[in-house]
C-alpha positions in Angstrom: 0.0 0.0 0.0 1.2 3.2 -1.0 1.3 6.2 1.7 -1.1 8.9 0.2 1.7 11.5 0.9 3.9 9.7 -1.3 1.4 9.1 -3.7 0.6 12.6 -3.9 4.2 13.6 -4.7 4.4 10.9 -7.3 1.5 12.9 -9.1 3.1 16.2 -8.6 6.6 14.7 -9.7 4.6 13.2 -12.7 3.0 16.4 -13.7 6.4 18.6 -13.5 7.6 16.3 -16.0 4.6 16.6 -18.2 4.6 20.3 -17.9 8.5 19.8 -19.3 7.5 17.5 -22.0 9.6 15.0 -20.3 8.3 11.4 -19.8 9.7 8.7 -17.2 11.0 5.6 -18.4 8.6 3.9 -16.0 5.6 4.9 -17.6 6.9 4.6 -21.1 7.8 0.5 -20.7 4.9 -0.1 -18.5 3.0 -1.8 -21.6 5.5 -4.4 -20.5 4.0 -5.4 -17.3 0.6 -6.1 -19.3 1.0 -9.5 -18.8 1.6 -9.3 -14.9 -1.3 -6.8 -14.9 -3.8 -9.6 -15.6 -3.1 -11.0 -12.3 -4.6 -7.8 -10.6 -3.9 -4.2 -9.8 -2.4 -2.1 -7.3 -3.1 1.4 -8.5 -1.2 4.2 -6.2 -4.0 6.7 -6.5 -7.6 7.4 -7.9 -8.2 10.3 -9.8 -12.1 11.7 -10.4 -11.7 13.7 -13.3 -13.7 15.4 -16.1 -14.2 13.6 -19.3 -12.7 16.6 -21.3 -10.4 15.2 -24.3 -7.7 17.4 -23.0 -7.4 16.3 -19.6 -6.3 12.3 -19.7 -4.9 11.7 -16.4 -2.5 8.9 -16.9 -0.6 11.6 -19.3 -1.0 14.5 -17.3 0.7 12.9 -14.5 2.7 10.8 -16.8 2.0 7.5 -15.3 1.7 4.0 -17.0 -0.7 0.9 -16.7 -1.7 0.1 -13.7 -0.7 3.4 -12.2 -4.0 4.7 -11.6 -7.6 4.0 -11.2 -9.3 6.5 -13.2 -12.6 7.7 -13.1 -14.3 10.6 -15.9 -17.2 12.2 -15.8 -18.1 15.5 -17.8 -17.5 18.1 -14.8 -16.2 15.8 -12.5 -19.3 15.4 -10.5 -20.3 13.1 -7.7 -23.0 10.6 -8.5 -23.7 7.1 -7.1 -21.8 5.0 -9.4 -18.5 7.8 -9.1 -19.1 7.4 -5.4 -19.2 3.3 -6.0 -16.3 3.2 -8.6 -14.1 5.0 -5.7 -15.2 3.0 -3.0 -14.3 -0.2 -4.7 -11.1 1.0 -5.6 -10.0 2.2 -2.0 -11.6 -1.1 -0.3 -10.4 -3.8 -2.8 -6.7 -2.1 -4.2 -5.9 -0.6 -0.5 -5.7 2.8 -2.8 -5.7 5.5 0.0 -5.1 8.9 -2.3 -8.4 10.1 -4.3 -7.9 13.4 -6.1 -11.0 15.1 -7.8 -9.5 16.9 -10.4 -11.5 19.9 -12.2 -9.9 22.2 -15.1 -9.7 25.5 -16.5 -12.6 26.2 -19.6 -14.5 23.3 -18.6 -18.0 22.8 -20.5 -19.7 21.4 -17.7 -19.0 24.4 -15.7 -20.0 27.1 -18.4 -23.5 25.2 -19.3 -24.4 25.3 -15.7 -23.6 28.8 -15.7 -25.3 29.1 -18.8 -28.5 27.0 -17.6 -28.5 29.5 -14.1 -28.7 32.7 -16.6 -31.0 31.5 -19.2 -33.4 29.2 -17.6 -36.0 29.2 -20.3 -33.8 27.4 -22.8 -34.5 24.1 -23.6 -32.1 21.6 -22.6 -31.7 17.7 -22.7 -32.8 15.6 -19.4 -29.1 14.1 -19.8 -27.3 17.3 -19.9 -29.4 18.8 -17.2 -28.8 15.5 -14.9 -24.9 16.7 -15.0 -26.2 20.2 -14.5 -28.3 19.4 -11.8 -24.9 18.4 -9.7 -22.5 21.2 -10.3 -25.3 24.1 -9.5 -25.7 23.6 -5.8 -21.6 24.3 -5.7 -21.6 27.3 -7.7 -25.2 29.2 -8.3 -24.3 31.3 -5.1 -21.4 32.3 -6.9 -23.5 34.2 -9.9 -25.0 36.6 -7.1 -22.3 38.1 -5.8 -19.3 40.7 -7.6 -17.7 37.9 -9.7 -20.8 38.1 -12.4 -19.5 41.1 -13.1 -15.8 39.5 -13.9 -16.7 36.2 -15.8 -13.2 34.7 -15.8 -12.5 35.0 -12.2 -16.0 33.4 -12.1 -15.4 30.6 -14.3 -12.4 30.3 -12.2 -14.1 30.0 -8.5 -17.0 28.4 -9.8 -14.5 25.4 -11.0 -12.8 25.3 -7.8 -16.3 25.3 -5.7 -17.5 22.5 -7.9 -13.9 20.2 -7.0 -14.5 21.1 -3.5 -17.8 20.1 -3.2 -17.6 16.9 -5.2 -14.3 16.2 -2.5 -16.6 17.1 0.5 -19.6 14.8 -1.0 -16.5 11.4 -1.3 -15.7 12.3 2.2 -19.0 12.9 4.0 -21.7 11.2 1.6 -20.4 7.4 2.0 -20.2 5.4 5.1 -17.3 3.1 4.1 -15.3 6.2 2.7 -16.0 8.1 5.6 -14.4 5.3 8.0 -11.6 4.8 5.4 -10.7 8.4 5.8 -11.0 8.1 9.8 -9.4 4.5 10.5 -7.4 4.2 7.7 -5.6 7.2 6.5 -7.4 7.4 2.9 -7.1 11.3 1.8 -9.8 13.0 -0.9 -8.1 16.3 -2.0 -8.9 18.5 -4.5 -6.7 20.0 -7.7 -7.2 22.0 -10.9 -5.6 21.4 -14.2 -4.7 24.2 -16.2 -5.0 23.6 -20.0 -2.9 27.0 -20.7 0.1 25.7 -18.6 -0.3 21.7 -18.2 -0.2 22.4 -14.5 -2.1 20.6 -11.8 -2.5 23.1 -8.7 -3.7 20.7 -5.6 -5.8 22.7 -3.0 -7.2 21.9 0.0 -4.9 19.6 0.9 
């Protein structure tokens, strides 16, 4: 079992390599471990991230086969299936670090803001199911001074949404709450910058 602080450092080191256009030998050669991974896996971190094609966790963190248990969904929202996936990995593999990662220029955040501002525009019920998960975390921001500064509003909305997902994982699952209290599971937030490639971990 990898200690959560060590796991976090591995992600930070991997992201530093990614930003500097480097790849670790271990990540590049990880496909050679494919046969041994048939027998099982021991991912050192769980990453709940957005399904945006520009934010693949394995690449952003310079990791290889078997290193990360990745859950991707638009808006990095936490619904029952995502909670269950995190529970599964934390319990089955002993993984002790969970990262909820949002990113700049997130379409789910933009869409949610548009729905709040223009509620009469017809939307797909399936899309609204995602919006309904994001909305509680960011709606209050629309009624503050941030409404006059769109870039800042979006920046704060991304982070508020990540924090809401982190809180949901920590307190919305009896299993995960027990692992946090008794076995050192850590759930942290992060934001990936499409512009720089850097991942900023916060509330760690």
